[in-house]
mmCIF file of the N, C-alpha and C atoms, coordinates in Angstrom:
data_MODEL
# 
_entry.id   MODEL 
# 
loop_
_atom_site.group_PDB 
_atom_site.id 
_atom_site.type_symbol 
_atom_site.label_atom_id 
_atom_site.label_alt_id 
_atom_site.label_comp_id 
_atom_site.label_asym_id 
_atom_site.label_entity_id 
_atom_site.label_seq_id 
_atom_site.pdbx_PDB_ins_code 
_atom_site.Cartn_x 
_atom_site.Cartn_y 
_atom_site.Cartn_z 
_atom_site.occupancy 
_atom_site.B_iso_or_equiv 
_atom_site.pdbx_formal_charge 
_atom_site.auth_seq_id 
_atom_site.auth_comp_id 
_atom_site.auth_asym_id 
_atom_site.auth_atom_id 
_atom_site.pdbx_PDB_model_num 
ATOM 1   N N  . MET A 1 1  ? -74.421 61.531 52.554 1.00 0.00 ? 1  MET A N  1 
ATOM 2   C CA . MET A 1 1  ? -75.502 60.635 52.115 1.00 0.00 ? 1  MET A CA 1 
ATOM 3   C C  . MET A 1 1  ? -75.427 59.347 52.864 1.00 0.00 ? 1  MET A C  1 
ATOM 4   N N  . PRO A 1 2  ? -76.454 58.853 53.419 1.00 0.00 ? 2  PRO A N  1 
ATOM 5   C CA . PRO A 1 2  ? -76.436 57.552 54.223 1.00 0.00 ? 2  PRO A CA 1 
ATOM 6   C C  . PRO A 1 2  ? -76.196 56.380 53.274 1.00 0.00 ? 2  PRO A C  1 
ATOM 7   N N  . ASP A 1 3  ? -75.627 55.337 53.789 1.00 0.00 ? 3  ASP A N  1 
ATOM 8   C CA . ASP A 1 3  ? -75.434 54.111 53.024 1.00 0.00 ? 3  ASP A CA 1 
ATOM 9   C C  . ASP A 1 3  ? -76.809 53.556 52.743 1.00 0.00 ? 3  ASP A C  1 
ATOM 10  N N  . ARG A 1 4  ? -76.952 53.037 51.527 1.00 0.00 ? 4  ARG A N  1 
ATOM 11  C CA . ARG A 1 4  ? -78.216 52.395 51.121 1.00 0.00 ? 4  ARG A CA 1 
ATOM 12  C C  . ARG A 1 4  ? -78.104 50.907 51.174 1.00 0.00 ? 4  ARG A C  1 
ATOM 13  N N  . LEU A 1 5  ? -79.182 50.262 51.448 1.00 0.00 ? 5  LEU A N  1 
ATOM 14  C CA . LEU A 1 5  ? -79.213 48.886 51.370 1.00 0.00 ? 5  LEU A CA 1 
ATOM 15  C C  . LEU A 1 5  ? -79.181 48.387 49.913 1.00 0.00 ? 5  LEU A C  1 
ATOM 16  N N  . PRO A 1 6  ? -78.710 47.261 49.631 1.00 0.00 ? 6  PRO A N  1 
ATOM 17  C CA . PRO A 1 6  ? -78.635 46.831 48.226 1.00 0.00 ? 6  PRO A CA 1 
ATOM 18  C C  . PRO A 1 6  ? -80.110 46.611 47.708 1.00 0.00 ? 6  PRO A C  1 
ATOM 19  N N  . ARG A 1 7  ? -80.280 46.957 46.479 1.00 0.00 ? 7  ARG A N  1 
ATOM 20  C CA . ARG A 1 7  ? -81.625 46.848 45.816 1.00 0.00 ? 7  ARG A CA 1 
ATOM 21  C C  . ARG A 1 7  ? -81.940 45.343 45.674 1.00 0.00 ? 7  ARG A C  1 
ATOM 22  N N  . ARG A 1 8  ? -83.147 44.969 46.024 1.00 0.00 ? 8  ARG A N  1 
ATOM 23  C CA . ARG A 1 8  ? -83.620 43.660 45.956 1.00 0.00 ? 8  ARG A CA 1 
ATOM 24  C C  . ARG A 1 8  ? -84.595 43.454 44.795 1.00 0.00 ? 8  ARG A C  1 
ATOM 25  N N  . ALA A 1 9  ? -84.563 42.339 44.060 1.00 0.00 ? 9  ALA A N  1 
ATOM 26  C CA . ALA A 1 9  ? -85.492 42.035 43.021 1.00 0.00 ? 9  ALA A CA 1 
ATOM 27  C C  . ALA A 1 9  ? -86.817 41.573 43.729 1.00 0.00 ? 9  ALA A C  1 
ATOM 28  N N  . VAL A 1 10 ? -87.903 41.773 43.025 1.00 0.00 ? 10 VAL A N  1 
ATOM 29  C CA . VAL A 1 10 ? -89.183 41.286 43.473 1.00 0.00 ? 10 VAL A CA 1 
ATOM 30  C C  . VAL A 1 10 ? -89.325 39.882 43.105 1.00 0.00 ? 10 VAL A C  1 
ATOM 31  N N  . ILE A 1 11 ? -89.590 38.952 43.950 1.00 0.00 ? 11 ILE A N  1 
ATOM 32  C CA . ILE A 1 11 ? -89.741 37.533 43.706 1.00 0.00 ? 11 ILE A CA 1 
ATOM 33  C C  . ILE A 1 11 ? -91.234 37.244 43.272 1.00 0.00 ? 11 ILE A C  1 
ATOM 34  N N  . THR A 1 12 ? -91.434 36.610 42.133 1.00 0.00 ? 12 THR A N  1 
ATOM 35  C CA . THR A 1 12 ? -92.805 36.153 41.845 1.00 0.00 ? 12 THR A CA 1 
ATOM 36  C C  . THR A 1 12 ? -92.725 34.662 41.562 1.00 0.00 ? 12 THR A C  1 
ATOM 37  N N  . PHE A 1 13 ? -93.826 33.991 41.522 1.00 0.00 ? 13 PHE A N  1 
ATOM 38  C CA . PHE A 1 13 ? -93.820 32.533 41.379 1.00 0.00 ? 13 PHE A CA 1 
ATOM 39  C C  . PHE A 1 13 ? -94.698 32.098 40.177 1.00 0.00 ? 13 PHE A C  1 
ATOM 40  N N  . HIS A 1 14 ? -94.168 31.246 39.428 1.00 0.00 ? 14 HIS A N  1 
ATOM 41  C CA . HIS A 1 14 ? -94.956 30.544 38.364 1.00 0.00 ? 14 HIS A CA 1 
ATOM 42  C C  . HIS A 1 14 ? -95.893 29.621 39.068 1.00 0.00 ? 14 HIS A C  1 
ATOM 43  N N  . GLU A 1 15 ? -97.044 29.261 38.493 1.00 0.00 ? 15 GLU A N  1 
ATOM 44  C CA . GLU A 1 15 ? -98.062 28.394 39.104 1.00 0.00 ? 15 GLU A CA 1 
ATOM 45  C C  . GLU A 1 15 ? -97.482 27.073 39.592 1.00 0.00 ? 15 GLU A C  1 
ATOM 46  N N  . VAL A 1 16 ? -96.518 26.574 38.876 1.00 0.00 ? 16 VAL A N  1 
ATOM 47  C CA . VAL A 1 16 ? -95.921 25.285 39.297 1.00 0.00 ? 16 VAL A CA 1 
ATOM 48  C C  . VAL A 1 16 ? -95.193 25.458 40.600 1.00 0.00 ? 16 VAL A C  1 
ATOM 49  N N  . ALA A 1 17 ? -94.409 26.529 40.752 1.00 0.00 ? 17 ALA A N  1 
ATOM 50  C CA . ALA A 1 17 ? -93.626 26.815 41.936 1.00 0.00 ? 17 ALA A CA 1 
ATOM 51  C C  . ALA A 1 17 ? -94.644 27.161 43.116 1.00 0.00 ? 17 ALA A C  1 
ATOM 52  N N  . GLU A 1 18 ? -95.760 27.844 42.790 1.00 0.00 ? 18 GLU A N  1 
ATOM 53  C CA . GLU A 1 18 ? -96.748 28.196 43.824 1.00 0.00 ? 18 GLU A CA 1 
ATOM 54  C C  . GLU A 1 18 ? -97.310 26.852 44.353 1.00 0.00 ? 18 GLU A C  1 
ATOM 55  N N  . ARG A 1 19 ? -97.637 25.904 43.541 1.00 0.00 ? 19 ARG A N  1 
ATOM 56  C CA . ARG A 1 19 ? -98.129 24.575 43.997 1.00 0.00 ? 19 ARG A CA 1 
ATOM 57  C C  . ARG A 1 19 ? -97.131 23.866 44.902 1.00 0.00 ? 19 ARG A C  1 
ATOM 58  N N  . GLN A 1 20 ? -95.877 23.871 44.456 1.00 0.00 ? 20 GLN A N  1 
ATOM 59  C CA . GLN A 1 20 ? -94.842 23.262 45.233 1.00 0.00 ? 20 GLN A CA 1 
ATOM 60  C C  . GLN A 1 20 ? -94.672 23.900 46.640 1.00 0.00 ? 20 GLN A C  1 
ATOM 61  N N  . ILE A 1 21 ? -94.770 25.235 46.680 1.00 0.00 ? 21 ILE A N  1 
ATOM 62  C CA . ILE A 1 21 ? -94.612 25.959 47.934 1.00 0.00 ? 21 ILE A CA 1 
ATOM 63  C C  . ILE A 1 21 ? -95.833 25.768 48.784 1.00 0.00 ? 21 ILE A C  1 
ATOM 64  N N  . ALA A 1 22 ? -96.956 25.710 48.207 1.00 0.00 ? 22 ALA A N  1 
ATOM 65  C CA . ALA A 1 22 ? -98.223 25.482 48.951 1.00 0.00 ? 22 ALA A CA 1 
ATOM 66  C C  . ALA A 1 22 ? -98.229 24.111 49.691 1.00 0.00 ? 22 ALA A C  1 
ATOM 67  N N  . GLY A 1 23 ? -97.509 23.168 49.143 1.00 0.00 ? 23 GLY A N  1 
ATOM 68  C CA . GLY A 1 23 ? -97.403 21.860 49.810 1.00 0.00 ? 23 GLY A CA 1 
ATOM 69  C C  . GLY A 1 23 ? -96.374 21.701 50.831 1.00 0.00 ? 23 GLY A C  1 
ATOM 70  N N  . MET A 1 24 ? -95.568 22.773 51.085 1.00 0.00 ? 24 MET A N  1 
ATOM 71  C CA . MET A 1 24 ? -94.476 22.697 52.054 1.00 0.00 ? 24 MET A CA 1 
ATOM 72  C C  . MET A 1 24 ? -94.986 23.071 53.468 1.00 0.00 ? 24 MET A C  1 
ATOM 73  N N  . ASP A 1 25 ? -94.325 22.448 54.421 1.00 0.00 ? 25 ASP A N  1 
ATOM 74  C CA . ASP A 1 25 ? -94.629 22.778 55.868 1.00 0.00 ? 25 ASP A CA 1 
ATOM 75  C C  . ASP A 1 25 ? -93.766 24.005 56.211 1.00 0.00 ? 25 ASP A C  1 
ATOM 76  N N  . ASP A 1 26 ? -93.985 24.495 57.439 1.00 0.00 ? 26 ASP A N  1 
ATOM 77  C CA . ASP A 1 26 ? -93.303 25.665 57.921 1.00 0.00 ? 26 ASP A CA 1 
ATOM 78  C C  . ASP A 1 26 ? -91.784 25.535 57.970 1.00 0.00 ? 26 ASP A C  1 
ATOM 79  N N  . ALA A 1 27 ? -91.320 24.293 58.359 1.00 0.00 ? 27 ALA A N  1 
ATOM 80  C CA . ALA A 1 27 ? -89.864 24.072 58.427 1.00 0.00 ? 27 ALA A CA 1 
ATOM 81  C C  . ALA A 1 27 ? -89.270 24.141 56.976 1.00 0.00 ? 27 ALA A C  1 
ATOM 82  N N  . ALA A 1 28 ? -89.944 23.615 56.018 1.00 0.00 ? 28 ALA A N  1 
ATOM 83  C CA . ALA A 1 28 ? -89.429 23.699 54.587 1.00 0.00 ? 28 ALA A CA 1 
ATOM 84  C C  . ALA A 1 28 ? -89.425 25.142 54.142 1.00 0.00 ? 28 ALA A C  1 
ATOM 85  N N  . LEU A 1 29 ? -90.388 25.868 54.464 1.00 0.00 ? 29 LEU A N  1 
ATOM 86  C CA . LEU A 1 29 ? -90.491 27.331 54.009 1.00 0.00 ? 29 LEU A CA 1 
ATOM 87  C C  . LEU A 1 29 ? -89.361 28.062 54.702 1.00 0.00 ? 29 LEU A C  1 
ATOM 88  N N  . ALA A 1 30 ? -89.091 27.730 55.941 1.00 0.00 ? 30 ALA A N  1 
ATOM 89  C CA . ALA A 1 30 ? -87.999 28.449 56.651 1.00 0.00 ? 30 ALA A CA 1 
ATOM 90  C C  . ALA A 1 30 ? -86.704 28.169 56.043 1.00 0.00 ? 30 ALA A C  1 
ATOM 91  N N  . ARG A 1 31 ? -86.516 26.940 55.492 1.00 0.00 ? 31 ARG A N  1 
ATOM 92  C CA . ARG A 1 31 ? -85.267 26.548 54.819 1.00 0.00 ? 31 ARG A CA 1 
ATOM 93  C C  . ARG A 1 31 ? -85.131 27.285 53.472 1.00 0.00 ? 31 ARG A C  1 
ATOM 94  N N  . LEU A 1 32 ? -86.316 27.481 52.784 1.00 0.00 ? 32 LEU A N  1 
ATOM 95  C CA . LEU A 1 32 ? -86.331 28.055 51.508 1.00 0.00 ? 32 LEU A CA 1 
ATOM 96  C C  . LEU A 1 32 ? -86.088 29.588 51.474 1.00 0.00 ? 32 LEU A C  1 
ATOM 97  N N  . ASP A 1 33 ? -86.679 30.330 52.495 1.00 0.00 ? 33 ASP A N  1 
ATOM 98  C CA . ASP A 1 33 ? -86.633 31.741 52.557 1.00 0.00 ? 33 ASP A CA 1 
ATOM 99  C C  . ASP A 1 33 ? -85.266 32.411 52.358 1.00 0.00 ? 33 ASP A C  1 
ATOM 100 N N  . PRO A 1 34 ? -84.154 31.913 53.135 1.00 0.00 ? 34 PRO A N  1 
ATOM 101 C CA . PRO A 1 34 ? -82.892 32.534 52.932 1.00 0.00 ? 34 PRO A CA 1 
ATOM 102 C C  . PRO A 1 34 ? -82.300 32.430 51.544 1.00 0.00 ? 34 PRO A C  1 
ATOM 103 N N  . HIS A 1 35 ? -82.659 31.363 50.849 1.00 0.00 ? 35 HIS A N  1 
ATOM 104 C CA . HIS A 1 35 ? -82.182 31.148 49.483 1.00 0.00 ? 35 HIS A CA 1 
ATOM 105 C C  . HIS A 1 35 ? -82.917 32.105 48.481 1.00 0.00 ? 35 HIS A C  1 
ATOM 106 N N  . LEU A 1 36 ? -84.175 32.323 48.724 1.00 0.00 ? 36 LEU A N  1 
ATOM 107 C CA . LEU A 1 36 ? -84.861 33.265 47.921 1.00 0.00 ? 36 LEU A CA 1 
ATOM 108 C C  . LEU A 1 36 ? -84.310 34.617 48.116 1.00 0.00 ? 36 LEU A C  1 
ATOM 109 N N  . ASP A 1 37 ? -83.966 34.996 49.388 1.00 0.00 ? 37 ASP A N  1 
ATOM 110 C CA . ASP A 1 37 ? -83.337 36.245 49.740 1.00 0.00 ? 37 ASP A CA 1 
ATOM 111 C C  . ASP A 1 37 ? -82.027 36.453 48.967 1.00 0.00 ? 37 ASP A C  1 
ATOM 112 N N  . THR A 1 38 ? -81.247 35.392 48.914 1.00 0.00 ? 38 THR A N  1 
ATOM 113 C CA . THR A 1 38 ? -79.941 35.409 48.253 1.00 0.00 ? 38 THR A CA 1 
ATOM 114 C C  . THR A 1 38 ? -80.165 35.707 46.757 1.00 0.00 ? 38 THR A C  1 
ATOM 115 N N  . ILE A 1 39 ? -81.149 35.081 46.199 1.00 0.00 ? 39 ILE A N  1 
ATOM 116 C CA . ILE A 1 39 ? -81.468 35.258 44.735 1.00 0.00 ? 39 ILE A CA 1 
ATOM 117 C C  . ILE A 1 39 ? -81.932 36.733 44.508 1.00 0.00 ? 39 ILE A C  1 
ATOM 118 N N  . ALA A 1 40 ? -82.795 37.186 45.396 1.00 0.00 ? 40 ALA A N  1 
ATOM 119 C CA . ALA A 1 40 ? -83.323 38.528 45.275 1.00 0.00 ? 40 ALA A CA 1 
ATOM 120 C C  . ALA A 1 40 ? -82.271 39.642 45.381 1.00 0.00 ? 40 ALA A C  1 
ATOM 121 N N  . LEU A 1 41 ? -81.205 39.363 46.073 1.00 0.00 ? 41 LEU A N  1 
ATOM 122 C CA . LEU A 1 41 ? -80.149 40.343 46.200 1.00 0.00 ? 41 LEU A CA 1 
ATOM 123 C C  . LEU A 1 41 ? -79.246 40.449 44.942 1.00 0.00 ? 41 LEU A C  1 
ATOM 124 N N  . SER A 1 42 ? -79.120 39.355 44.275 1.00 0.00 ? 42 SER A N  1 
ATOM 125 C CA . SER A 1 42 ? -78.235 39.259 43.080 1.00 0.00 ? 42 SER A CA 1 
ATOM 126 C C  . SER A 1 42 ? -78.685 38.222 42.073 1.00 0.00 ? 42 SER A C  1 
ATOM 127 N N  . PRO A 1 43 ? -79.843 38.454 41.446 1.00 0.00 ? 43 PRO A N  1 
ATOM 128 C CA . PRO A 1 43 ? -80.406 37.406 40.560 1.00 0.00 ? 43 PRO A CA 1 
ATOM 129 C C  . PRO A 1 43 ? -79.611 37.006 39.331 1.00 0.00 ? 43 PRO A C  1 
ATOM 130 N N  . ARG A 1 44 ? -78.838 37.980 38.813 1.00 0.00 ? 44 ARG A N  1 
ATOM 131 C CA . ARG A 1 44 ? -78.170 37.765 37.579 1.00 0.00 ? 44 ARG A CA 1 
ATOM 132 C C  . ARG A 1 44 ? -76.792 37.067 37.759 1.00 0.00 ? 44 ARG A C  1 
ATOM 133 N N  . THR A 1 45 ? -76.314 36.956 39.022 1.00 0.00 ? 45 THR A N  1 
ATOM 134 C CA . THR A 1 45 ? -75.015 36.321 39.272 1.00 0.00 ? 45 THR A CA 1 
ATOM 135 C C  . THR A 1 45 ? -75.023 35.214 40.272 1.00 0.00 ? 45 THR A C  1 
ATOM 136 N N  . THR A 1 46 ? -76.177 35.005 40.933 1.00 0.00 ? 46 THR A N  1 
ATOM 137 C CA . THR A 1 46 ? -76.212 34.057 42.049 1.00 0.00 ? 46 THR A CA 1 
ATOM 138 C C  . THR A 1 46 ? -76.324 32.610 41.410 1.00 0.00 ? 46 THR A C  1 
ATOM 139 N N  . GLY A 1 47 ? -77.255 32.392 40.551 1.00 0.00 ? 47 GLY A N  1 
ATOM 140 C CA . GLY A 1 47 ? -77.388 30.998 39.959 1.00 0.00 ? 47 GLY A CA 1 
ATOM 141 C C  . GLY A 1 47 ? -76.515 30.820 38.765 1.00 0.00 ? 47 GLY A C  1 
ATOM 142 N N  . VAL A 1 48 ? -76.489 29.693 38.190 1.00 0.00 ? 48 VAL A N  1 
ATOM 143 C CA . VAL A 1 48 ? -75.726 29.435 36.971 1.00 0.00 ? 48 VAL A CA 1 
ATOM 144 C C  . VAL A 1 48 ? -76.746 29.243 35.818 1.00 0.00 ? 48 VAL A C  1 
ATOM 145 N N  . GLN A 1 49 ? -76.412 29.701 34.640 1.00 0.00 ? 49 GLN A N  1 
ATOM 146 C CA . GLN A 1 49 ? -77.220 29.571 33.508 1.00 0.00 ? 49 GLN A CA 1 
ATOM 147 C C  . GLN A 1 49 ? -77.288 28.107 33.139 1.00 0.00 ? 49 GLN A C  1 
ATOM 148 N N  . MET A 1 50 ? -78.554 27.610 32.969 1.00 0.00 ? 50 MET A N  1 
ATOM 149 C CA . MET A 1 50 ? -78.778 26.163 32.694 1.00 0.00 ? 50 MET A CA 1 
ATOM 150 C C  . MET A 1 50 ? -78.215 25.734 31.370 1.00 0.00 ? 50 MET A C  1 
ATOM 151 N N  . ARG A 1 51 ? -78.428 26.579 30.358 1.00 0.00 ? 51 ARG A N  1 
ATOM 152 C CA . ARG A 1 51 ? -77.840 26.359 29.053 1.00 0.00 ? 51 ARG A CA 1 
ATOM 153 C C  . ARG A 1 51 ? -77.412 27.667 28.468 1.00 0.00 ? 51 ARG A C  1 
ATOM 154 N N  . PRO A 1 52 ? -76.421 27.677 27.521 1.00 0.00 ? 52 PRO A N  1 
ATOM 155 C CA . PRO A 1 52 ? -76.002 29.022 27.026 1.00 0.00 ? 52 PRO A CA 1 
ATOM 156 C C  . PRO A 1 52 ? -77.040 29.779 26.335 1.00 0.00 ? 52 PRO A C  1 
ATOM 157 N N  . ASP A 1 53 ? -77.989 29.130 25.687 1.00 0.00 ? 53 ASP A N  1 
ATOM 158 C CA . ASP A 1 53 ? -79.061 29.813 24.968 1.00 0.00 ? 53 ASP A CA 1 
ATOM 159 C C  . ASP A 1 53 ? -80.363 29.982 25.746 1.00 0.00 ? 53 ASP A C  1 
ATOM 160 N N  . SER A 1 54 ? -80.314 29.774 27.025 1.00 0.00 ? 54 SER A N  1 
ATOM 161 C CA . SER A 1 54 ? -81.517 29.829 27.853 1.00 0.00 ? 54 SER A CA 1 
ATOM 162 C C  . SER A 1 54 ? -81.418 30.952 28.933 1.00 0.00 ? 54 SER A C  1 
ATOM 163 N N  . PRO A 1 55 ? -82.494 31.635 29.155 1.00 0.00 ? 55 PRO A N  1 
ATOM 164 C CA . PRO A 1 55 ? -82.503 32.677 30.253 1.00 0.00 ? 55 PRO A CA 1 
ATOM 165 C C  . PRO A 1 55 ? -82.637 32.010 31.633 1.00 0.00 ? 55 PRO A C  1 
ATOM 166 N N  . VAL A 1 56 ? -82.956 30.757 31.680 1.00 0.00 ? 56 VAL A N  1 
ATOM 167 C CA . VAL A 1 56 ? -83.219 30.063 32.928 1.00 0.00 ? 56 VAL A CA 1 
ATOM 168 C C  . VAL A 1 56 ? -81.937 29.861 33.716 1.00 0.00 ? 56 VAL A C  1 
ATOM 169 N N  . ARG A 1 57 ? -81.935 30.300 34.968 1.00 0.00 ? 57 ARG A N  1 
ATOM 170 C CA . ARG A 1 57 ? -80.799 30.047 35.829 1.00 0.00 ? 57 ARG A CA 1 
ATOM 171 C C  . ARG A 1 57 ? -81.132 29.012 36.924 1.00 0.00 ? 57 ARG A C  1 
ATOM 172 N N  . GLU A 1 58 ? -80.171 28.331 37.404 1.00 0.00 ? 58 GLU A N  1 
ATOM 173 C CA . GLU A 1 58 ? -80.406 27.359 38.482 1.00 0.00 ? 58 GLU A CA 1 
ATOM 174 C C  . GLU A 1 58 ? -79.521 27.683 39.654 1.00 0.00 ? 58 GLU A C  1 
ATOM 175 N N  . TYR A 1 59 ? -80.192 27.778 40.863 1.00 0.00 ? 59 TYR A N  1 
ATOM 176 C CA . TYR A 1 59 ? -79.521 27.946 42.097 1.00 0.00 ? 59 TYR A CA 1 
ATOM 177 C C  . TYR A 1 59 ? -79.656 26.699 42.896 1.00 0.00 ? 59 TYR A C  1 
ATOM 178 N N  . ALA A 1 60 ? -78.501 26.172 43.401 1.00 0.00 ? 60 ALA A N  1 
ATOM 179 C CA . ALA A 1 60 ? -78.577 24.948 44.175 1.00 0.00 ? 60 ALA A CA 1 
ATOM 180 C C  . ALA A 1 60 ? -77.519 25.076 45.323 1.00 0.00 ? 60 ALA A C  1 
ATOM 181 N N  . LYS A 1 61 ? -78.063 24.968 46.482 1.00 0.00 ? 61 LYS A N  1 
ATOM 182 C CA . LYS A 1 61 ? -77.213 24.980 47.735 1.00 0.00 ? 61 LYS A CA 1 
ATOM 183 C C  . LYS A 1 61 ? -77.974 24.374 48.944 1.00 0.00 ? 61 LYS A C  1 
ATOM 184 N N  . ASP A 1 62 ? -77.270 23.661 49.790 1.00 0.00 ? 62 ASP A N  1 
ATOM 185 C CA . ASP A 1 62 ? -77.775 23.086 51.022 1.00 0.00 ? 62 ASP A CA 1 
ATOM 186 C C  . ASP A 1 62 ? -79.060 22.328 50.736 1.00 0.00 ? 62 ASP A C  1 
ATOM 187 N N  . GLY A 1 63 ? -79.152 21.545 49.730 1.00 0.00 ? 63 GLY A N  1 
ATOM 188 C CA . GLY A 1 63 ? -80.353 20.715 49.522 1.00 0.00 ? 63 GLY A CA 1 
ATOM 189 C C  . GLY A 1 63 ? -81.551 21.554 48.959 1.00 0.00 ? 63 GLY A C  1 
ATOM 190 N N  . VAL A 1 64 ? -81.301 22.693 48.547 1.00 0.00 ? 64 VAL A N  1 
ATOM 191 C CA . VAL A 1 64 ? -82.338 23.565 47.949 1.00 0.00 ? 64 VAL A CA 1 
ATOM 192 C C  . VAL A 1 64 ? -82.027 23.801 46.459 1.00 0.00 ? 64 VAL A C  1 
ATOM 193 N N  . ARG A 1 65 ? -82.918 23.608 45.572 1.00 0.00 ? 65 ARG A N  1 
ATOM 194 C CA . ARG A 1 65 ? -82.758 23.873 44.113 1.00 0.00 ? 65 ARG A CA 1 
ATOM 195 C C  . ARG A 1 65 ? -83.820 24.723 43.622 1.00 0.00 ? 65 ARG A C  1 
ATOM 196 N N  . ILE A 1 66 ? -83.499 25.817 42.989 1.00 0.00 ? 66 ILE A N  1 
ATOM 197 C CA . ILE A 1 66 ? -84.426 26.782 42.436 1.00 0.00 ? 66 ILE A CA 1 
ATOM 198 C C  . ILE A 1 66 ? -84.094 27.089 41.009 1.00 0.00 ? 66 ILE A C  1 
ATOM 199 N N  . ALA A 1 67 ? -85.091 26.962 40.125 1.00 0.00 ? 67 ALA A N  1 
ATOM 200 C CA . ALA A 1 67 ? -84.955 27.355 38.777 1.00 0.00 ? 67 ALA A CA 1 
ATOM 201 C C  . ALA A 1 67 ? -85.736 28.705 38.598 1.00 0.00 ? 67 ALA A C  1 
ATOM 202 N N  . TYR A 1 68 ? -85.030 29.670 38.009 1.00 0.00 ? 68 TYR A N  1 
ATOM 203 C CA . TYR A 1 68 ? -85.667 30.978 37.909 1.00 0.00 ? 68 TYR A CA 1 
ATOM 204 C C  . TYR A 1 68 ? -85.194 31.723 36.690 1.00 0.00 ? 68 TYR A C  1 
ATOM 205 N N  . VAL A 1 69 ? -85.967 32.755 36.307 1.00 0.00 ? 69 VAL A N  1 
ATOM 206 C CA . VAL A 1 69 ? -85.610 33.693 35.227 1.00 0.00 ? 69 VAL A CA 1 
ATOM 207 C C  . VAL A 1 69 ? -85.662 35.110 35.840 1.00 0.00 ? 69 VAL A C  1 
ATOM 208 N N  . SER A 1 70 ? -84.635 35.870 35.482 1.00 0.00 ? 70 SER A N  1 
ATOM 209 C CA . SER A 1 70 ? -84.578 37.242 35.979 1.00 0.00 ? 70 SER A CA 1 
ATOM 210 C C  . SER A 1 70 ? -84.787 38.173 34.799 1.00 0.00 ? 70 SER A C  1 
ATOM 211 N N  . THR A 1 71 ? -85.447 39.316 35.094 1.00 0.00 ? 71 THR A N  1 
ATOM 212 C CA . THR A 1 71 ? -85.570 40.340 34.069 1.00 0.00 ? 71 THR A CA 1 
ATOM 213 C C  . THR A 1 71 ? -84.190 40.910 33.685 1.00 0.00 ? 71 THR A C  1 
ATOM 214 N N  . VAL A 1 72 ? -84.053 41.583 32.603 1.00 0.00 ? 72 VAL A N  1 
ATOM 215 C CA . VAL A 1 72 ? -82.888 42.144 32.145 1.00 0.00 ? 72 VAL A CA 1 
ATOM 216 C C  . VAL A 1 72 ? -82.162 43.057 33.215 1.00 0.00 ? 72 VAL A C  1 
ATOM 217 N N  . LEU A 1 73 ? -82.970 43.812 33.855 1.00 0.00 ? 73 LEU A N  1 
ATOM 218 C CA . LEU A 1 73 ? -82.355 44.736 34.874 1.00 0.00 ? 73 LEU A CA 1 
ATOM 219 C C  . LEU A 1 73 ? -82.302 44.106 36.264 1.00 0.00 ? 73 LEU A C  1 
ATOM 220 N N  . GLY A 1 74 ? -82.781 42.858 36.388 1.00 0.00 ? 74 GLY A N  1 
ATOM 221 C CA . GLY A 1 74 ? -82.678 42.150 37.606 1.00 0.00 ? 74 GLY A CA 1 
ATOM 222 C C  . GLY A 1 74 ? -83.647 42.665 38.671 1.00 0.00 ? 74 GLY A C  1 
ATOM 223 N N  . THR A 1 75 ? -84.737 43.318 38.254 1.00 0.00 ? 75 THR A N  1 
ATOM 224 C CA . THR A 1 75 ? -85.655 43.866 39.264 1.00 0.00 ? 75 THR A CA 1 
ATOM 225 C C  . THR A 1 75 ? -86.767 42.895 39.615 1.00 0.00 ? 75 THR A C  1 
ATOM 226 N N  . VAL A 1 76 ? -87.010 41.949 38.666 1.00 0.00 ? 76 VAL A N  1 
ATOM 227 C CA . VAL A 1 76 ? -88.059 40.949 38.934 1.00 0.00 ? 76 VAL A CA 1 
ATOM 228 C C  . VAL A 1 76 ? -87.498 39.628 38.660 1.00 0.00 ? 76 VAL A C  1 
ATOM 229 N N  . VAL A 1 77 ? -87.830 38.609 39.505 1.00 0.00 ? 77 VAL A N  1 
ATOM 230 C CA . VAL A 1 77 ? -87.405 37.259 39.395 1.00 0.00 ? 77 VAL A CA 1 
ATOM 231 C C  . VAL A 1 77 ? -88.632 36.375 39.294 1.00 0.00 ? 77 VAL A C  1 
ATOM 232 N N  . LEU A 1 78 ? -88.778 35.512 38.301 1.00 0.00 ? 78 LEU A N  1 
ATOM 233 C CA . LEU A 1 78 ? -89.799 34.569 38.169 1.00 0.00 ? 78 LEU A CA 1 
ATOM 234 C C  . LEU A 1 78 ? -89.268 33.224 38.645 1.00 0.00 ? 78 LEU A C  1 
ATOM 235 N N  . VAL A 1 79 ? -89.740 32.699 39.755 1.00 0.00 ? 79 VAL A N  1 
ATOM 236 C CA . VAL A 1 79 ? -89.331 31.328 40.211 1.00 0.00 ? 79 VAL A CA 1 
ATOM 237 C C  . VAL A 1 79 ? -90.190 30.369 39.482 1.00 0.00 ? 79 VAL A C  1 
ATOM 238 N N  . ALA A 1 80 ? -89.540 29.393 38.754 1.00 0.00 ? 80 ALA A N  1 
ATOM 239 C CA . ALA A 1 80 ? -90.310 28.469 37.980 1.00 0.00 ? 80 ALA A CA 1 
ATOM 240 C C  . ALA A 1 80 ? -90.385 27.151 38.692 1.00 0.00 ? 80 ALA A C  1 
ATOM 241 N N  . TYR A 1 81 ? -89.426 26.750 39.545 1.00 0.00 ? 81 TYR A N  1 
ATOM 242 C CA . TYR A 1 81 ? -89.367 25.478 40.082 1.00 0.00 ? 81 TYR A CA 1 
ATOM 243 C C  . TYR A 1 81 ? -88.623 25.510 41.435 1.00 0.00 ? 81 TYR A C  1 
ATOM 244 N N  . VAL A 1 82 ? -89.149 24.832 42.380 1.00 0.00 ? 82 VAL A N  1 
ATOM 245 C CA . VAL A 1 82 ? -88.464 24.762 43.734 1.00 0.00 ? 82 VAL A CA 1 
ATOM 246 C C  . VAL A 1 82 ? -88.385 23.289 44.205 1.00 0.00 ? 82 VAL A C  1 
ATOM 247 N N  . GLU A 1 83 ? -87.271 22.942 44.665 1.00 0.00 ? 83 GLU A N  1 
ATOM 248 C CA . GLU A 1 83 ? -87.014 21.555 45.156 1.00 0.00 ? 83 GLU A CA 1 
ATOM 249 C C  . GLU A 1 83 ? -86.289 21.571 46.497 1.00 0.00 ? 83 GLU A C  1 
ATOM 250 N N  . LEU A 1 84 ? -86.717 20.851 47.469 1.00 0.00 ? 84 LEU A N  1 
ATOM 251 C CA . LEU A 1 84 ? -85.933 20.630 48.742 1.00 0.00 ? 84 LEU A CA 1 
ATOM 252 C C  . LEU A 1 84 ? -85.795 19.178 48.950 1.00 0.00 ? 84 LEU A C  1 
ATOM 253 N N  . ASP A 1 85 ? -84.502 18.802 49.339 1.00 0.00 ? 85 ASP A N  1 
ATOM 254 C CA . ASP A 1 85 ? -84.315 17.346 49.635 1.00 0.00 ? 85 ASP A CA 1 
ATOM 255 C C  . ASP A 1 85 ? -84.505 17.104 51.121 1.00 0.00 ? 85 ASP A C  1 
# 
């Protein structure tokens, strides 16, 4: 059996994140994409839980901050907030 690529979650965006992304130029989008890929590959372990009683996770690296929620099976990720410095 051939090696399979890791399963990736489907990334969706809350309307707030959509507005933030719509205002980004191509360079900012290019910076953001690899971080979204990282989250899609392992959404339940990549970020840190913001509070013990909250499903919201925060991923922060290289000046990129993303707040997101993953489904229980990790197949869908809802990105709620995106910030680039």
